[in-house]
Backbone bond lengths (Angstrom), bond angles and torsions (degrees), N, CA, C in turn:
res aa  C-N    CA-C-N  psi(-1)  N-CA   C-N-CA  omega(-1)  CA-C   N-CA-C  phi
1 M - - - 1.459 - - 1.530 107.82 -
2 M 1.287 118.04 -47.03 1.493 120.60 178.23 1.542 112.68 -58.31
3 L 1.337 112.01 -41.63 1.474 119.00 -179.61 1.528 108.63 -60.93
4 A 1.329 115.75 -46.38 1.468 120.83 178.22 1.545 112.97 -55.86
5 L 1.317 115.19 -44.75 1.478 120.29 -178.95 1.518 108.78 -66.15
6 F 1.332 119.41 -40.58 1.460 122.37 177.27 1.514 112.24 -60.55
7 L 1.273 116.19 -48.27 1.442 122.16 -179.58 1.503 113.68 -62.41
8 A 1.367 112.25 -33.80 1.466 117.20 -177.67 1.505 113.31 -80.40
9 A 1.319 117.72 -12.41 1.469 119.66 -171.23 1.547 110.28 -68.37
10 A 1.318 119.51 -36.08 1.451 121.44 -176.73 1.524 109.68 -140.54
11 V 1.342 114.46 146.24 1.487 118.12 177.28 1.516 108.35 -131.57
12 E 1.272 115.46 140.08 1.458 123.47 178.43 1.527 110.27 -91.48
13 L 1.369 117.73 119.42 1.405 121.04 -175.04 1.572 108.03 -120.60
14 Q 1.367 114.03 144.01 1.442 118.52 178.17 1.528 108.04 -124.64
15 A 1.323 114.21 140.12 1.461 121.25 -176.43 1.586 108.42 -73.08
16 D 1.304 115.38 139.21 1.461 121.71 174.02 1.597 104.59 -88.29
17 P 1.386 114.55 111.50 1.469 117.77 -174.08 1.535 112.37 -66.18
18 A 1.327 116.82 -17.72 1.482 116.79 -178.77 1.508 108.52 -81.68
19 H 1.315 120.17 -13.43 1.483 119.97 179.43 1.529 109.16 -130.18
20 S 1.344 119.34 34.37 1.432 123.58 176.20 1.526 107.18 -134.96
21 T 1.358 114.79 141.81 1.398 119.95 -179.87 1.525 113.41 -138.39
22 A 1.364 116.79 151.92 1.435 122.25 172.98 1.505 106.20 -124.69
23 S 1.303 117.81 129.64 1.444 122.60 -179.10 1.444 115.65 -135.18
24 F 1.319 120.67 166.83 1.459 124.99 -177.76 1.500 111.74 -145.47
25 T 1.324 117.90 159.77 1.448 124.17 174.39 1.516 108.44 -135.49
26 A 1.344 110.95 147.83 1.519 117.65 176.24 1.529 107.65 -146.17
27 K 1.276 117.85 157.53 1.489 121.21 177.88 1.503 106.31 -93.53
28 H 1.308 115.92 130.36 1.476 126.99 176.98 1.476 109.15 -105.44
29 L 1.374 118.18 126.59 1.466 123.95 -176.84 1.522 115.45 54.51
30 M 1.348 113.29 23.91 1.432 120.35 174.36 1.554 111.87 78.41
31 V 1.324 121.26 -2.86 1.438 122.21 -171.71 1.500 112.87 -128.65
32 T 1.348 117.51 -45.71 1.438 122.69 -171.86 1.567 111.47 -91.45
33 T 1.319 116.56 137.46 1.487 120.41 174.18 1.528 108.78 -88.59
34 V 1.309 115.83 119.52 1.479 122.06 172.35 1.538 110.86 -98.11
35 R 1.295 114.99 135.46 1.500 119.26 -177.89 1.511 108.54 -118.65
36 G 1.336 113.75 149.53 1.454 120.84 176.34 1.498 108.26 -153.68
37 E 1.313 116.73 167.76 1.455 122.03 178.38 1.525 111.80 -146.99
38 F 1.292 113.30 167.84 1.476 122.28 176.62 1.470 107.89 -114.48
39 S 1.376 117.68 121.75 1.466 119.29 -173.10 1.544 114.39 -83.92
40 K 1.363 117.86 -11.17 1.434 118.90 -175.40 1.589 106.18 -122.87
41 L 1.344 116.23 123.56 1.423 120.20 176.70 1.516 110.17 -155.49
42 S 1.322 115.69 161.67 1.468 121.05 175.72 1.542 105.69 -141.81
43 S 1.317 116.51 154.20 1.458 120.96 -178.89 1.478 110.75 -156.10
44 T 1.265 117.62 144.20 1.475 124.84 175.60 1.570 108.45 -127.49
45 L 1.327 114.16 132.38 1.413 120.68 175.99 1.496 112.72 -123.82
46 S 1.270 117.57 118.50 1.463 124.23 175.51 1.587 106.71 -94.42
47 W 1.256 116.50 98.90 1.435 121.52 -171.22 1.526 113.23 -101.51
48 D 1.379 113.77 120.10 1.463 120.59 178.07 1.567 105.96 -104.30
49 K 1.289 119.26 99.10 1.464 118.20 -174.81 1.534 111.73 -72.16
50 D 1.293 119.21 -20.82 1.466 120.78 176.33 1.532 113.70 -78.53
51 D 1.303 113.55 -29.01 1.473 118.93 176.49 1.455 110.93 -147.23
52 P 1.374 116.88 85.45 1.489 122.96 -175.73 1.514 113.49 -51.48
53 A 1.306 116.69 -31.42 1.469 120.44 179.76 1.556 113.72 -61.38
54 K 1.292 116.05 -19.52 1.493 120.62 175.76 1.527 111.63 -88.63
55 S 1.297 119.01 -1.92 1.427 123.65 179.86 1.555 111.20 -74.13
56 A 1.294 116.88 164.74 1.492 119.83 179.90 1.558 108.51 -152.25
57 I 1.340 114.88 145.48 1.451 119.26 -178.13 1.533 108.28 -136.71
58 T 1.306 113.42 139.78 1.513 119.68 171.28 1.519 108.43 -126.38
59 V 1.328 116.94 141.71 1.446 119.63 176.56 1.585 104.26 -131.21
60 T 1.351 115.50 136.92 1.442 123.17 177.67 1.516 111.14 -125.75
61 I 1.300 117.87 120.50 1.512 120.25 -177.11 1.540 109.69 -116.49
62 D 1.317 115.88 135.08 1.430 119.40 173.93 1.531 109.16 -78.63
63 A 1.338 115.67 109.19 1.461 118.67 -174.30 1.523 111.99 -62.47
64 A 1.319 120.47 -30.50 1.424 122.32 179.95 1.527 114.03 -71.99
65 S 1.340 116.05 -8.12 1.457 116.60 179.60 1.530 112.50 -90.12
66 I 1.344 115.19 16.03 1.514 120.18 177.11 1.478 112.51 -60.36
67 D 1.347 114.69 138.41 1.479 122.16 -176.48 1.507 108.25 -141.47
68 T 1.340 117.99 115.16 1.455 122.75 174.59 1.529 111.08 -117.95
69 H 1.367 113.83 12.57 1.495 121.76 179.17 1.506 110.85 64.26
70 N 1.315 116.21 32.31 1.491 124.06 176.95 1.542 106.20 -151.79
71 E 1.353 117.67 105.57 1.431 120.79 -173.70 1.525 111.65 -61.74
72 K 1.327 119.36 -40.90 1.392 121.30 -178.08 1.578 110.68 -65.43
73 R 1.319 116.37 -42.80 1.453 121.34 175.85 1.550 110.50 -61.06
74 D 1.301 113.41 -45.71 1.516 118.56 -178.28 1.499 110.15 -58.16
75 A 1.354 115.87 -42.71 1.497 119.91 -179.27 1.512 109.78 -62.64
76 H 1.325 116.12 -38.49 1.486 119.12 -178.16 1.575 108.51 -70.03
77 L 1.356 117.69 -38.72 1.424 121.20 179.45 1.573 111.07 -64.94
78 K 1.311 116.14 -30.77 1.476 120.49 178.31 1.478 112.43 -77.01
79 S 1.308 118.09 -20.59 1.484 119.63 -175.09 1.525 112.81 -75.81
80 A 1.329 114.85 -177.63 1.530 121.81 -175.77 1.483 108.17 -68.10
81 D 1.305 123.47 -17.83 1.444 123.58 176.91 1.559 111.99 -63.62
82 F 1.369 114.30 -28.50 1.445 117.84 -175.07 1.580 107.45 -126.77
83 F 1.327 115.09 -104.96 1.483 118.70 -170.22 1.542 113.47 -77.77
84 D 1.270 116.96 -16.41 1.527 119.37 177.62 1.506 111.25 49.94
85 V 1.348 117.16 57.34 1.455 122.41 -170.95 1.483 112.59 -61.67
86 Q 1.296 122.33 -28.68 1.451 123.59 -178.91 1.554 109.78 -64.74
87 R 1.343 114.66 -39.28 1.469 117.90 179.91 1.505 113.62 -89.30
88 C 1.334 114.21 -30.40 1.459 119.84 -173.47 1.526 110.30 -132.99
89 P 1.295 115.51 77.90 1.521 121.24 -171.67 1.566 115.76 -66.50
90 E 1.314 117.80 -18.97 1.430 119.36 -172.85 1.579 112.54 -124.46
91 I 1.317 111.31 145.36 1.482 119.89 166.89 1.513 106.68 -108.92
92 T 1.275 116.56 128.38 1.525 118.33 -175.33 1.510 112.07 -130.65
93 F 1.314 116.45 153.90 1.447 119.27 170.76 1.529 104.76 -137.28
94 K 1.352 116.18 136.13 1.411 122.53 177.20 1.555 106.93 -132.04
95 S 1.292 116.29 123.37 1.455 122.66 -176.76 1.491 112.32 -73.97
96 N 1.323 116.56 147.34 1.498 119.17 170.75 1.481 111.57 -131.73
97 K 1.349 115.88 -3.08 1.489 119.52 176.77 1.524 110.81 -158.65
98 I 1.342 115.47 128.93 1.418 122.16 177.63 1.562 107.77 -127.60
99 S 1.338 113.29 121.87 1.444 116.83 -178.56 1.562 110.73 -131.37
100 K 1.309 115.92 154.36 1.451 121.06 -178.53 1.568 109.21 -70.59
101 A 1.306 113.74 144.09 1.447 120.13 174.87 1.477 107.70 -119.79
102 V 1.366 118.62 177.11 1.424 123.01 -177.93 1.558 109.60 -70.01
103 G 1.346 114.64 126.89 1.443 118.27 178.04 1.520 109.88 111.57
104 A 1.362 117.03 146.84 1.458 122.08 -179.05 1.567 110.17 -66.47
105 G 1.302 112.34 133.05 1.478 116.78 178.32 1.500 114.59 72.02
106 K 1.279 119.56 13.69 1.483 121.62 -177.10 1.523 109.77 -107.58
107 Y 1.341 117.90 137.39 1.437 123.42 -176.68 1.559 113.24 -140.61
108 K 1.324 116.28 157.77 1.412 121.73 168.55 1.536 106.37 -105.37
109 V 1.345 113.82 123.61 1.481 118.54 -176.70 1.546 106.98 -115.59
110 S 1.317 116.76 118.08 1.497 121.62 177.05 1.517 108.06 -111.75
111 G 1.376 113.05 154.06 1.440 117.63 177.89 1.494 110.19 178.34
112 D 1.357 113.21 -161.64 1.465 121.00 -179.89 1.422 110.71 -104.15
113 L 1.350 117.21 120.70 1.480 126.00 178.45 1.521 107.44 -103.87
114 T 1.380 115.42 125.48 1.480 119.78 -177.03 1.532 105.54 -117.10
115 M 1.337 115.99 120.41 1.450 123.90 170.85 1.505 111.60 -136.12
116 R 1.291 118.02 139.37 1.479 119.76 178.44 1.576 110.33 57.72
117 C 1.317 113.46 34.41 1.518 121.94 176.48 1.635 108.96 65.63
118 V 1.298 113.93 19.29 1.506 114.89 177.46 1.561 106.71 -117.72
119 T 1.327 116.13 133.15 1.437 120.81 179.15 1.491 115.49 -107.88
120 K 1.288 121.29 122.65 1.390 124.48 179.00 1.485 112.42 -135.65
121 P 1.339 120.69 156.43 1.449 120.52 179.56 1.518 110.52 -74.37
122 A 1.349 117.45 144.86 1.458 124.70 178.84 1.448 111.95 -147.59
123 T 1.394 119.53 145.75 1.431 121.45 179.24 1.540 108.99 -125.87
124 F 1.347 112.12 138.73 1.485 118.41 -179.39 1.522 112.04 -125.32
125 D 1.294 115.40 151.87 1.436 122.90 172.63 1.506 106.37 -87.46
126 A 1.358 115.67 124.87 1.461 120.89 -176.14 1.492 112.41 -124.01
127 E 1.312 117.01 154.45 1.420 124.48 175.72 1.564 108.42 -130.19
128 F 1.291 113.60 128.13 1.497 121.49 176.55 1.506 107.91 -158.60
129 E 1.313 115.61 112.66 1.490 117.52 -179.79 1.536 111.72 -84.95
130 G 1.294 118.04 -17.91 1.454 118.10 177.20 1.473 115.71 78.07
131 K 1.299 115.77 9.42 1.518 123.20 -179.56 1.529 107.02 -108.16
132 G 1.301 113.07 113.21 1.472 120.37 -178.26 1.482 112.85 -83.43
133 V 1.315 115.61 155.06 1.458 124.84 175.98 1.477 109.37 -111.79
134 K 1.284 119.70 133.92 1.472 124.14 -178.64 1.550 107.51 -81.06
135 A 1.288 115.65 115.84 1.436 122.30 177.80 1.499 111.92 -76.61
136 P 1.324 122.07 155.84 1.492 126.73 179.42 1.493 112.08 -51.73
137 W 1.356 117.16 -35.20 1.493 120.30 -176.58 1.572 111.63 -87.29
138 G 1.308 118.27 5.69 1.450 122.64 171.46 1.534 115.40 102.58
139 A 1.278 120.60 -15.94 1.413 124.26 179.04 1.529 113.70 -73.31
140 T 1.313 115.84 146.37 1.465 118.97 174.09 1.547 108.42 -90.43
141 V 1.306 118.94 126.20 1.442 123.29 -176.24 1.536 109.94 -112.04
142 Y 1.369 114.88 137.10 1.427 121.09 179.69 1.528 109.91 -123.04
143 A 1.345 117.04 143.20 1.478 118.78 179.59 1.490 108.15 -110.53
144 A 1.396 113.57 144.03 1.418 120.80 176.99 1.516 109.32 -145.45
145 S 1.349 117.76 151.58 1.467 120.98 178.03 1.469 108.23 -144.16
146 A 1.288 120.70 155.18 1.450 127.56 175.55 1.487 111.38 -149.81
147 S 1.373 115.50 147.41 1.470 117.39 -178.80 1.543 104.91 -148.63
148 G 1.364 113.53 156.02 1.435 118.52 177.38 1.495 110.89 -178.07
149 K 1.280 117.72 178.14 1.536 121.85 -178.65 1.493 107.50 -132.34
150 V 1.340 112.39 142.37 1.469 119.46 177.83 1.478 108.11 -139.16
151 K 1.389 114.70 161.32 1.443 120.94 177.99 1.508 107.73 -99.36
152 R 1.272 119.34 112.50 1.480 124.93 -169.74 1.559 109.31 -60.63
153 S 1.287 117.13 -28.32 1.467 119.72 -177.76 1.499 112.42 -66.00
154 E 1.317 116.45 -24.92 1.527 116.67 176.77 1.458 115.33 -72.05
155 W 1.368 115.17 -14.28 1.497 121.41 173.23 1.463 113.78 -104.91
156 G 1.334 116.76 14.25 1.480 121.41 176.13 1.497 114.78 83.75
157 L 1.327 119.81 8.46 1.429 122.96 174.47 1.527 110.11 -86.20
158 N 1.301 116.84 77.70 1.476 121.52 -164.78 1.525 114.23 -97.06
159 W 1.318 118.23 -14.36 1.490 120.50 -173.91 1.443 114.30 -50.52
160 N 1.367 120.03 133.32 1.464 123.11 174.83 1.537 107.43 -165.91
161 K 1.341 115.44 172.16 1.420 120.94 172.81 1.558 107.61 -145.00
162 M 1.266 114.34 141.28 1.458 122.41 178.99 1.483 113.80 -75.06
163 L 1.355 118.08 142.48 1.409 121.82 177.01 1.545 110.50 -94.05
164 E 1.301 117.73 149.40 1.457 120.86 -179.29 1.498 113.89 -57.39
165 G 1.252 118.77 -40.44 1.475 120.96 -178.47 1.489 113.59 -90.23
166 G 1.348 117.81 14.20 1.473 123.94 -179.86 1.535 107.98 99.73
167 G 1.354 112.39 159.85 1.482 119.35 -177.39 1.508 111.04 86.78
168 V 1.293 113.96 -172.50 1.496 120.79 -172.78 1.501 108.83 -135.02
169 V 1.359 114.49 165.34 1.421 122.35 -178.80 1.531 110.33 -69.22
170 L 1.311 118.43 -44.29 1.445 123.32 -175.76 1.514 113.81 -128.78
171 S 1.293 117.73 130.54 1.429 124.06 -177.36 1.506 110.82 -63.73
172 D 1.309 115.67 147.71 1.454 124.14 176.80 1.586 108.96 -76.41
173 E 1.297 116.41 -37.09 1.453 120.48 -178.31 1.519 108.49 -82.53
174 I 1.343 114.77 130.99 1.454 122.26 -178.60 1.545 107.66 -125.13
175 G 1.343 114.33 136.00 1.442 123.77 176.95 1.506 109.67 -88.27
176 L 1.295 117.37 130.21 1.492 121.02 176.48 1.471 111.69 -117.15
177 D 1.331 118.05 136.94 1.480 122.75 -177.97 1.541 108.37 -139.50
178 V 1.339 116.11 134.37 1.522 121.91 175.09 1.418 109.21 -129.27
179 E 1.349 115.75 132.11 1.471 122.07 173.87 1.525 103.98 -120.40
180 L 1.310 115.20 124.57 1.470 121.61 -172.69 1.586 110.56 -126.85
181 E 1.312 113.62 134.62 1.488 119.65 171.00 1.494 108.30 -114.10
182 Y 1.350 112.40 113.63 1.445 118.95 -175.39 1.537 112.86 -99.90
183 T 1.288 114.14 146.38 1.521 118.37 168.18 1.527 106.14 -133.03
184 A 1.340 113.58 156.75 1.453 120.12 -177.62 1.509 109.64 -66.03
185 S 1.384 115.79 139.33 1.446 119.05 175.72 1.536 108.12 -68.46
186 P 1.375 120.08 161.35 1.400 119.54 177.98 1.548 117.08 -51.22
187 T 1.349 113.79 -39.88 1.437 119.25 179.68 1.575 111.65 -65.44
188 A 1.375 113.17 -42.23 1.444 120.78 -179.94 1.541 109.02 -66.10
189 A 1.287 116.11 -39.58 1.492 121.50 -177.95 1.531 108.86 -62.34
190 K 1.332 112.88 -40.15 1.484 119.07 -179.82 1.511 109.98 -65.18
191 K 1.321 116.25 -43.48 1.468 122.69 179.14 1.588 107.94 -63.35
192 E 1.286 114.51 -41.93 1.494 117.19 179.91 1.510 110.91 -61.95
193 A 1.274 115.19 -40.95 1.506 119.97 176.66 1.508 111.41 -63.30
194 Q 1.349 117.36 -37.93 1.463 119.67 -179.94 1.555 109.65 -66.54
195 V 1.316 116.79 -39.60 1.485 121.38 -179.33 1.482 108.33 -63.76
196 E 1.389 116.77 -45.23 1.485 119.82 -179.74 1.523 111.76 -61.66
197 S 1.312 115.97 -34.80 1.461 119.80 -176.10 1.531 112.93 -73.44
198 K 1.374 114.26 -20.97 1.470 120.50 179.76 1.461 115.09 -94.34
199 K 1.348 116.95 -0.57 1.487 120.20 179.82 1.532 110.33 -78.75
């Protein structure tokens, strides 16, 4: 019984890259919202349902997988003016604090965000109910999302141009959104099966 309780305390989840996305928004010319996404990412969530504060999440994004549906703009974003993907190929986030927020399944997730080889603290609003859905192929699937805003200049993404009438070409504030579909890692799935067998 004690073994079952121990195994049930935390589960190791891995994001399915085929059903997970990381996207961003920025203001162009102070009026238009430009959207983009990164097509390659990975994430691990160590989820403690009994004490969510003991949980931890990491997200790793391939910076070169940026896609704004404009090849010329994408090439500029990959250059040293922005993400400098040759020198800094990954964007990462590692949590160091998870706390409950108002509303069921809502959390504040704080941690270290690294972009362009610069690491700064960042906090995101996250949703994760912790209730899995059984997929037709047998795996248990969990959904999670997170969103927040950062000032890109704090990570060294300083490129900009002034407009004649005032303002700038690109906003400093960037919106970040992540949608993740998690499944249990093989080890976690085995533990889950052991728990079920002991009930």
